[in-house]
DSSP file (Angstrom, degrees, kcal/mol; ACC not computed):
  #  RESIDUE AA STRUCTURE BP1 BP2  ACC     N-H-->O    O-->H-N    N-H-->O    O-->H-N    TCO  KAPPA ALPHA  PHI   PSI    X-CA   Y-CA   Z-CA
    1    1 A M              0   0    0      0, 0.0     2,-0.2     0, 0.0     3,-0.0   0.000 360.0 360.0 360.0 147.6  -97.1   54.0  173.9
    2    2 A K     >  -     0   0    0      1,-0.1     4,-2.2     4,-0.0     3,-0.4  -0.501 360.0-109.2 -82.9 157.2 -100.0   54.9  176.2
    3    3 A V  H  > S+     0   0    0      1,-0.2     4,-2.4     2,-0.2     5,-0.2   0.924 119.3  49.9 -52.4 -50.4 -100.0   58.2  178.2
    4    4 A D  H  > S+     0   0    0      1,-0.2     4,-2.2     2,-0.2    -1,-0.2   0.833 109.1  53.2 -63.2 -31.6  -99.5   56.4  181.5
    5    5 A E  H  > S+     0   0    0     -3,-0.4     4,-2.6     2,-0.2    -1,-0.2   0.919 109.6  47.3 -68.5 -42.8  -96.6   54.5  180.1
    6    6 A I  H  X S+     0   0    0     -4,-2.2     4,-2.2     2,-0.2    -2,-0.2   0.948 113.4  47.6 -62.4 -47.3  -94.8   57.6  178.9
    7    7 A I  H  X S+     0   0    0     -4,-2.4     4,-2.9     1,-0.2    -1,-0.2   0.913 111.6  51.8 -62.4 -44.0  -95.3   59.3  182.3
    8    8 A R  H  X S+     0   0    0     -4,-2.2     4,-2.2    -5,-0.2     5,-0.2   0.942 108.9  49.7 -60.7 -47.4  -94.1   56.2  184.1
    9    9 A I  H  X S+     0   0    0     -4,-2.6     4,-2.2     1,-0.2    -1,-0.2   0.900 113.3  45.1 -62.4 -39.6  -90.9   56.0  182.1
   10   10 A V  H  X S+     0   0    0     -4,-2.2     4,-2.7     1,-0.2    -1,-0.2   0.895 110.0  56.2 -71.9 -35.5  -90.1   59.6  182.7
   11   11 A R  H  X S+     0   0    0     -4,-2.9     4,-2.0     1,-0.2    -2,-0.2   0.890 109.9  45.3 -58.7 -38.6  -91.0   59.2  186.4
   12   12 A I  H  X S+     0   0    0     -4,-2.2     4,-1.2     2,-0.2    -1,-0.2   0.920 112.2  51.2 -72.9 -40.2  -88.4   56.4  186.6
   13   13 A A  H ><>S+     0   0    0     -4,-2.2     5,-2.1     1,-0.2     3,-0.8   0.936 111.2  47.9 -63.1 -44.8  -85.8   58.5  184.7
   14   14 A V  H ><5S+     0   0    0     -4,-2.7     3,-2.0     1,-0.3    -1,-0.2   0.905 107.8  55.2 -60.1 -43.4  -86.3   61.5  187.1
   15   15 A S  H 3<5S+     0   0    0     -4,-2.0    -1,-0.3     1,-0.3    -2,-0.2   0.754 105.7  53.8 -65.8 -21.2  -86.0   59.1  190.1
   16   16 A L  T <<5S-     0   0    0     -4,-1.2    -1,-0.3    -3,-0.8    -2,-0.2   0.377 133.4 -86.7 -90.4   2.1  -82.6   58.1  188.6
   17   17 A G  T < 5S+     0   0    0     -3,-2.0     2,-0.4     1,-0.3    -3,-0.2   0.383  80.7 139.6 111.4  -4.3  -81.3   61.7  188.4
   18   18 A I      < +     0   0    0     -5,-2.1    -1,-0.3    -6,-0.2     3,-0.1  -0.592  16.7 168.5 -72.2 131.1  -82.6   62.9  185.1
   19   19 A Y        +     0   0    0     -2,-0.4    29,-2.4     1,-0.2    30,-1.6   0.408  55.2  63.3-126.8  -1.3  -83.8   66.4  185.4
   20   20 A R  E     -a   49   0A   0     28,-0.2     2,-0.4    27,-0.1    30,-0.2  -0.992  58.0-177.2-126.3 129.1  -84.3   67.6  181.8
   21   21 A V  E     -a   50   0A   0     28,-2.8    30,-2.4    -2,-0.4     2,-0.5  -0.985   8.0-168.1-128.2 135.9  -86.7   66.0  179.4
   22   22 A K  E     -a   51   0A   0     -2,-0.4     2,-0.5    28,-0.2    30,-0.3  -0.985  14.9-145.1-119.4 122.7  -87.3   66.9  175.8
   23   23 A L  E     +a   52   0A   0     28,-2.8    30,-2.6    -2,-0.5     2,-0.2  -0.769  33.2 160.3 -86.6 126.6  -90.4   65.5  173.9
   24   24 A T        +     0   0    0     -2,-0.5     2,-0.2    28,-0.2     3,-0.1  -0.570   2.8 135.0-131.0-166.2  -89.6   64.7  170.4
   25   25 A G  S    S-     0   0    0      1,-0.5     2,-0.2    -2,-0.2    -1,-0.1  -0.445  75.0 -57.2-145.5-139.3  -91.0   62.6  167.6
   26   26 A G  S    S-     0   0    0     -2,-0.2    -1,-0.5     0, 0.0     0, 0.0   0.437 127.1 -33.7  29.0-145.9  -91.9   62.1  164.8
   27   27 A E    >   -     0   0    0     -2,-0.2     3,-1.8     1,-0.1     4,-0.2  -0.928  61.0-160.9-116.5 106.1  -94.0   65.1  165.5
   28   28 A P  G >  S+     0   0    0      0, 0.0     3,-1.5     0, 0.0    -1,-0.1   0.775  86.6  65.9 -60.6 -28.4  -95.2   65.2  169.2
   29   29 A L  G 3  S+     0   0    0      1,-0.3     5,-0.1     5,-0.1     6,-0.1   0.592  86.0  71.0 -75.9  -5.0  -98.0   67.6  168.5
   30   30 A L  G <  S+     0   0    0     -3,-1.8     2,-0.5     4,-0.1    -1,-0.3   0.632  75.6  96.9 -81.1 -13.7  -99.8   65.0  166.4
   31   31 A R  S X  S-     0   0    0     -3,-1.5     3,-1.8    -4,-0.2     4,-0.2  -0.654  70.0-148.2 -74.9 121.3 -100.6   63.1  169.5
   32   32 A K  T 3  S+     0   0    0     -2,-0.5     3,-0.3     1,-0.3     4,-0.2   0.753  98.5  52.2 -63.1 -20.8 -104.2   64.0  170.6
   33   33 A E  T 3> S+     0   0    0      1,-0.2     4,-2.4     2,-0.1    -1,-0.3   0.176  72.9 115.3 -99.5  18.3 -103.1   63.4  174.3
   34   34 A I  H <> S+     0   0    0     -3,-1.8     4,-2.4     1,-0.2    -1,-0.2   0.833  76.3  49.5 -59.7 -36.3 -100.0   65.7  174.1
   35   35 A V  H  > S+     0   0    0     -3,-0.3     4,-2.4     2,-0.2    -1,-0.2   0.882 111.8  49.4 -68.6 -38.7 -101.4   68.2  176.6
   36   36 A E  H  > S+     0   0    0     -3,-0.2     4,-2.4     2,-0.2    -2,-0.2   0.877 111.2  49.6 -65.4 -40.7 -102.2   65.4  179.0
   37   37 A I  H  X S+     0   0    0     -4,-2.4     4,-2.1     2,-0.2     5,-0.2   0.933 111.3  48.2 -66.3 -46.8  -98.7   63.9  178.6
   38   38 A V  H  X S+     0   0    0     -4,-2.4     4,-3.1     2,-0.2    -2,-0.2   0.925 111.9  50.4 -58.8 -44.0  -97.0   67.3  179.3
   39   39 A Q  H  X S+     0   0    0     -4,-2.4     4,-1.1     1,-0.2    -2,-0.2   0.941 111.4  48.3 -60.4 -45.7  -99.2   67.8  182.4
   40   40 A G  H  < S+     0   0    0     -4,-2.4    -1,-0.2     1,-0.2    -2,-0.2   0.877 117.6  40.3 -61.8 -37.3  -98.3   64.4  183.7
   41   41 A I  H >< S+     0   0    0     -4,-2.1     3,-2.1     1,-0.2    -2,-0.2   0.905 108.1  60.2 -80.0 -42.6  -94.6   64.8  183.2
   42   42 A S  H 3< S+     0   0    0     -4,-3.1    -1,-0.2     1,-0.3    -2,-0.2   0.724  99.5  57.4 -62.5 -21.9  -94.4   68.4  184.3
   43   43 A G  T 3< S+     0   0    0     -4,-1.1     2,-0.3    -5,-0.2    -1,-0.3   0.412  77.0 120.3 -86.9   1.0  -95.6   67.7  187.8
   44   44 A L    X   -     0   0    0     -3,-2.1     3,-1.9     1,-0.1     2,-0.2  -0.513  69.6-117.9 -74.8 126.6  -92.9   65.2  188.5
   45   45 A E  T 3  S+     0   0    0     -2,-0.3     3,-0.1     1,-0.2    -1,-0.1  -0.419  99.2  26.5 -67.8 130.7  -90.8   66.1  191.6
   46   46 A G  T 3  S+     0   0    0      1,-0.4     2,-0.5    -2,-0.2    -1,-0.2   0.196  86.5 122.6 106.0 -17.7  -87.2   66.6  190.6
   47   47 A L    <   +     0   0    0     -3,-1.9    -1,-0.4     1,-0.1   -27,-0.1  -0.684  30.5 173.6 -82.8 128.1  -87.9   67.6  187.0
   48   48 A K        +     0   0    0    -29,-2.4     2,-0.4    -2,-0.5   -28,-0.2   0.607  62.5  31.0-108.4 -19.4  -86.4   71.0  186.3
   49   49 A D  E     -a   20   0A   0    -30,-1.6   -28,-2.8     2,-0.0     2,-0.4  -0.951  53.5-179.4-151.2 125.6  -86.9   71.4  182.5
   50   50 A L  E     +a   21   0A   0     -2,-0.4    22,-2.6    20,-0.2    23,-0.9  -0.983  21.4 157.5-124.0 118.8  -89.5   70.2  180.1
   51   51 A S  E     -ab  22  73A   0    -30,-2.4   -28,-2.8    -2,-0.4     2,-0.3  -0.766  24.2-145.6-132.4 176.0  -89.2   71.1  176.5
   52   52 A M  E     -ab  23  74A   0     21,-1.1    23,-2.9   -30,-0.3     2,-0.5  -0.998   8.3-144.8-148.0 142.3  -90.3   69.9  173.1
   53   53 A T  E     + b   0  75A   0    -30,-2.6     2,-0.3    -2,-0.3    23,-0.2  -0.939  38.2 155.1-106.1 127.7  -88.9   69.8  169.5
   54   54 A T  E     - b   0  76A   0     21,-2.6    23,-2.7    -2,-0.5   -27,-0.1  -0.936  56.5-121.5-145.2 161.5  -91.6   70.3  166.9
   55   55 A N        -     0   0    0     -2,-0.3    45,-0.1    21,-0.2    21,-0.1   0.618  50.2-133.8 -81.6 -12.6  -92.1   71.5  163.3
   56   56 A G  S >> S+     0   0    0     19,-0.1     3,-1.1    44,-0.1     4,-0.6   0.308  71.1 120.1  85.6  -8.9  -94.4   74.0  164.8
   57   57 A T  T 34 S+     0   0    0      1,-0.3    -1,-0.1     2,-0.1     3,-0.1   0.736  84.8  33.4 -68.0 -22.7  -97.2   73.6  162.4
   58   58 A H  T 3> S+     0   0    0      1,-0.1     4,-0.5     2,-0.1     3,-0.5   0.354  94.3  93.6-104.0   1.2  -99.8   72.6  165.0
   59   59 A L  H X>  +     0   0    0     -3,-1.1     4,-2.9     1,-0.2     3,-1.1   0.826  68.9  71.5 -68.2 -34.5  -98.3   74.7  167.8
   60   60 A N  H 3< S+     0   0    0     -4,-0.6     4,-0.3    36,-0.3    -1,-0.2   0.883 104.9  38.4 -53.9 -44.5 -100.7   77.7  167.1
   61   61 A G  H 34 S+     0   0    0     -3,-0.5    -1,-0.3     1,-0.1    -2,-0.2   0.590 125.8  37.0 -79.5 -11.0 -103.7   75.9  168.5
   62   62 A L  H <X S+     0   0    0     -3,-1.1     4,-2.9    -4,-0.5     5,-0.3   0.594  84.1  94.5-118.2 -13.4 -101.9   74.2  171.3
   63   63 A A  H  X S+     0   0    0     -4,-2.9     4,-2.7     1,-0.2     5,-0.2   0.895  89.5  45.8 -52.0 -50.8  -99.2   76.6  172.7
   64   64 A K  H  > S+     0   0    0     -4,-0.3     4,-2.5     1,-0.2    -1,-0.2   0.906 115.6  46.0 -61.1 -41.8 -101.4   78.1  175.5
   65   65 A N  H  > S+     0   0    0      2,-0.2     4,-1.9     1,-0.2    -1,-0.2   0.875 112.6  50.5 -67.7 -39.3 -102.6   74.8  176.7
   66   66 A L  H  X>S+     0   0    0     -4,-2.9     5,-2.7     2,-0.2     4,-0.7   0.904 111.0  49.3 -64.1 -41.7  -99.1   73.3  176.6
   67   67 A K  H ><5S+     0   0    0     -4,-2.7     3,-1.2    -5,-0.3    -2,-0.2   0.944 111.4  48.3 -62.3 -47.5  -97.8   76.3  178.6
   68   68 A K  H 3<5S+     0   0    0     -4,-2.5    -1,-0.2     1,-0.3    -2,-0.2   0.849 107.3  57.1 -63.0 -31.7 -100.5   75.9  181.2
   69   69 A A  H 3<5S-     0   0    0     -4,-1.9    -1,-0.3    -5,-0.1   -27,-0.2   0.648 130.6 -93.0 -73.2 -16.2  -99.8   72.1  181.3
   70   70 A G  T <<5S+     0   0    0     -3,-1.2     2,-0.3    -4,-0.7    -3,-0.2   0.509  70.7 151.2 119.0   5.8  -96.2   72.9  182.2
   71   71 A L      < -     0   0    0     -5,-2.7    -1,-0.3     1,-0.2   -20,-0.2  -0.574  25.0-166.6 -69.9 128.2  -94.2   73.0  179.0
   72   72 A G        -     0   0    0    -22,-2.6     2,-0.3    -2,-0.3   -21,-0.2   0.843  58.3 -14.5 -87.3 -34.8  -91.3   75.4  179.5
   73   73 A R  E     -b   51   0A   0    -23,-0.9   -21,-1.1    36,-0.2     2,-0.3  -0.986  53.1-138.8-162.4 164.1  -90.1   75.9  176.0
   74   74 A V  E     -b   52   0A   0     -2,-0.3     2,-0.5    36,-0.2   -21,-0.2  -0.961   6.9-148.6-130.3 148.3  -90.2   74.6  172.4
   75   75 A N  E     -b   53   0A   0    -23,-2.9   -21,-2.6    -2,-0.3     2,-0.6  -0.985  21.5-157.5-108.8 124.0  -87.5   74.2  169.7
   76   76 A V  E     -b   54   0A   0     -2,-0.5     2,-0.6   -23,-0.2   -21,-0.2  -0.923  10.9-135.7-110.9 124.4  -89.1   74.7  166.3
   77   77 A S        +     0   0    0    -23,-2.7     3,-0.1    -2,-0.6    -2,-0.0  -0.648  30.2 167.9 -78.1 118.8  -87.4   73.2  163.3
   78   78 A L        +     0   0    0     -2,-0.6     3,-0.1     1,-0.1    -2,-0.1  -0.799   5.9 174.7-131.2  88.8  -87.3   75.7  160.5
   79   79 A P  S    S+     0   0    0      0, 0.0     2,-0.3     0, 0.0    -1,-0.1   0.717  71.3   2.4 -70.7 -19.7  -84.9   74.3  157.8
   80   80 A T        -     0   0    0     -3,-0.1     9,-0.0     1,-0.0     0, 0.0  -0.989  51.2-142.8-158.3 156.7  -85.8   77.1  155.4
   81   81 A L  S    S+     0   0    0     -2,-0.3     3,-0.1    -3,-0.1    -1,-0.0   0.302  74.9 104.8-104.6   8.0  -87.8   80.3  155.1
   82   82 A D     >  -     0   0    0      1,-0.2     4,-2.8     2,-0.0     5,-0.2  -0.820  67.2-147.2 -87.8 119.0  -88.7   79.7  151.5
   83   83 A P  H  > S+     0   0    0      0, 0.0     4,-2.2     0, 0.0    11,-0.2   0.883  94.8  45.8 -54.0 -48.0  -92.3   78.4  151.5
   84   84 A K  H  > S+     0   0    0      2,-0.2     4,-2.3     1,-0.2     5,-0.1   0.922 115.6  45.8 -67.0 -45.4  -92.0   76.1  148.5
   85   85 A M  H  > S+     0   0    0      1,-0.2     4,-2.8     2,-0.2     5,-0.3   0.880 110.2  54.3 -66.8 -37.0  -88.8   74.6  149.9
   86   86 A Y  H  X>S+     0   0    0     -4,-2.8     4,-3.2     2,-0.2     5,-0.6   0.915 109.8  48.0 -60.7 -41.3  -90.2   74.2  153.4
   87   87 A N  H  X5S+     0   0    0     -4,-2.2     4,-1.6     3,-0.2    -2,-0.2   0.909 112.1  49.5 -65.5 -41.2  -93.1   72.3  151.9
   88   88 A D  H  <5S+     0   0    0     -4,-2.3    -2,-0.2     2,-0.2    -1,-0.2   0.905 121.8  33.2 -61.4 -45.1  -90.7   70.1  149.9
   89   89 A V  H  <5S+     0   0    0     -4,-2.8    -2,-0.2    -5,-0.1    -3,-0.2   0.922 133.8  24.7 -81.1 -46.4  -88.6   69.4  153.0
   90   90 A M  H  <5S-     0   0    0     -4,-3.2    -3,-0.2    -5,-0.3    -2,-0.2   0.626  92.0-129.7-100.4 -17.3  -91.2   69.3  155.8
   91   91 A G  S  <<S+     0   0    0     -4,-1.6     2,-0.2    -5,-0.6    -4,-0.2   0.823  75.3  83.7  71.9  31.2  -94.4   68.5  153.9
   92   92 A G  S    S-     0   0    0     -6,-0.5     2,-0.6    -9,-0.1    -1,-0.3  -0.815  86.5 -72.9-150.9-172.3  -96.2   71.4  155.5
   93   93 A N    >>  -     0   0    0     -2,-0.2     4,-1.4     1,-0.1     3,-0.6  -0.834  26.5-150.3-100.5 121.2  -97.0   75.1  155.3
   94   94 A L  H 3> S+     0   0    0     -2,-0.6     4,-2.5     1,-0.3     5,-0.2   0.885  98.2  57.7 -55.5 -43.0  -94.2   77.5  156.4
   95   95 A Q  H 3> S+     0   0    0      1,-0.2     4,-2.8     2,-0.2    -1,-0.3   0.873 101.2  56.0 -61.9 -34.8  -96.8   80.1  157.6
   96   96 A D  H <> S+     0   0    0     -3,-0.6     4,-2.0     2,-0.2   -36,-0.3   0.922 108.6  48.3 -60.3 -42.9  -98.3   77.5  160.0
   97   97 A A  H  X S+     0   0    0     -4,-1.4     4,-2.0     2,-0.2    -2,-0.2   0.913 111.4  48.3 -61.9 -45.8  -94.9   77.1  161.6
   98   98 A I  H  X S+     0   0    0     -4,-2.5     4,-2.2     1,-0.2    -2,-0.2   0.926 110.6  51.7 -63.9 -44.8  -94.3   80.8  161.9
   99   99 A N  H  X S+     0   0    0     -4,-2.8     4,-2.5     1,-0.2    -1,-0.2   0.876 108.1  53.4 -53.6 -40.7  -97.8   81.2  163.5
  100  100 A G  H  X S+     0   0    0     -4,-2.0     4,-2.0    -5,-0.2    -2,-0.2   0.875 106.5  50.1 -66.2 -36.7  -96.8   78.5  165.9
  101  101 A V  H  X S+     0   0    0     -4,-2.0     4,-2.0     2,-0.2    -2,-0.2   0.906 112.4  48.4 -64.4 -43.4  -93.6   80.3  166.9
  102  102 A R  H  X S+     0   0    0     -4,-2.2     4,-2.6     1,-0.2    -2,-0.2   0.916 110.1  51.6 -63.5 -43.5  -95.6   83.5  167.5
  103  103 A A  H  X S+     0   0    0     -4,-2.5     4,-1.7     1,-0.2    -1,-0.2   0.883 109.0  51.2 -60.4 -40.2  -98.2   81.5  169.5
  104  104 A A  H  <>S+     0   0    0     -4,-2.0     5,-2.2     2,-0.2     4,-0.4   0.911 112.0  46.1 -60.5 -46.2  -95.4   80.0  171.7
  105  105 A V  H ><5S+     0   0    0     -4,-2.0     3,-1.6     1,-0.2    -2,-0.2   0.931 112.4  49.5 -65.2 -47.7  -94.0   83.4  172.4
  106  106 A E  H 3<5S+     0   0    0     -4,-2.6    -1,-0.2     1,-0.3    -2,-0.2   0.783 105.7  60.3 -60.9 -30.8  -97.5   84.9  173.1
  107  107 A A  T 3<5S-     0   0    0     -4,-1.7    -1,-0.3    -5,-0.2    -2,-0.2   0.575 124.9-102.3 -75.5  -9.2  -98.1   82.0  175.5
  108  108 A G  T < 5S+     0   0    0     -3,-1.6    -3,-0.2    -4,-0.4    -2,-0.1   0.551  72.2 144.2  97.9  10.2  -95.1   83.0  177.6
  109  109 A M      < -     0   0    0     -5,-2.2    -1,-0.3    -6,-0.2   -36,-0.2  -0.497  66.6 -79.6 -72.1 154.5  -92.6   80.5  176.4
  110  110 A P        -     0   0    0      0, 0.0   -36,-0.2     0, 0.0    -1,-0.1  -0.208  56.1 -95.8 -57.9 146.0  -89.1   82.1  176.3
  111  111 A K        -     0   0    0      1,-0.1     0, 0.0    -3,-0.1     0, 0.0  -0.306  50.4 -95.0 -61.1 146.7  -88.4   84.2  173.2
  112  112 A P        -     0   0    0      0, 0.0     2,-0.5     0, 0.0    -1,-0.1  -0.302  31.8-134.3 -66.5 143.6  -86.7   82.2  170.5
  113  113 A M        -     0   0    0     -3,-0.1     2,-0.4     0, 0.0     0, 0.0  -0.875  20.2-143.8 -95.7 128.4  -82.8   82.5  170.3
  114  114 A L        -     0   0    0     -2,-0.5     2,-0.1     1,-0.0     0, 0.0  -0.787  17.2-113.3 -98.5 136.5  -81.7   83.1  166.8
  115  115 A A        -     0   0    0     -2,-0.4     2,-0.5     1,-0.1    -1,-0.0  -0.401  26.7-135.6 -65.4 139.6  -78.4   81.6  165.5
  116  116 A Q              0   0    0      1,-0.1    -1,-0.1    -2,-0.1     0, 0.0  -0.850 360.0 360.0 -95.2 127.7  -75.7   84.1  164.8
  117  117 A F              0   0    0     -2,-0.5    -1,-0.1     0, 0.0    -2,-0.0   0.377 360.0 360.0-111.6 360.0  -73.9   83.6  161.5
């Protein structure tokens, strides 16, 4: 979908009473226009919460711009803290995801909530 199509769909949803939007994927951070998408959605009147689910591996370089564009928070999927298993499951580098979480916190997104077991 094109950027304007995504924003239009969210605009319609918000006009119908939706006030929370979560960007998901695939991996939303792989879209080169993700900051533009966030900016277009975050400014919609009536939207109260804009968040994203990501594996976090590209978040390090994007967190500040996403926050400035209006992203309120991120959920980072970390299925394991074992680097090899992370690579097997997610196909990426665990340290990149951890750096992404740090970048999100430093950008001013709410601190992560850790599950209690």
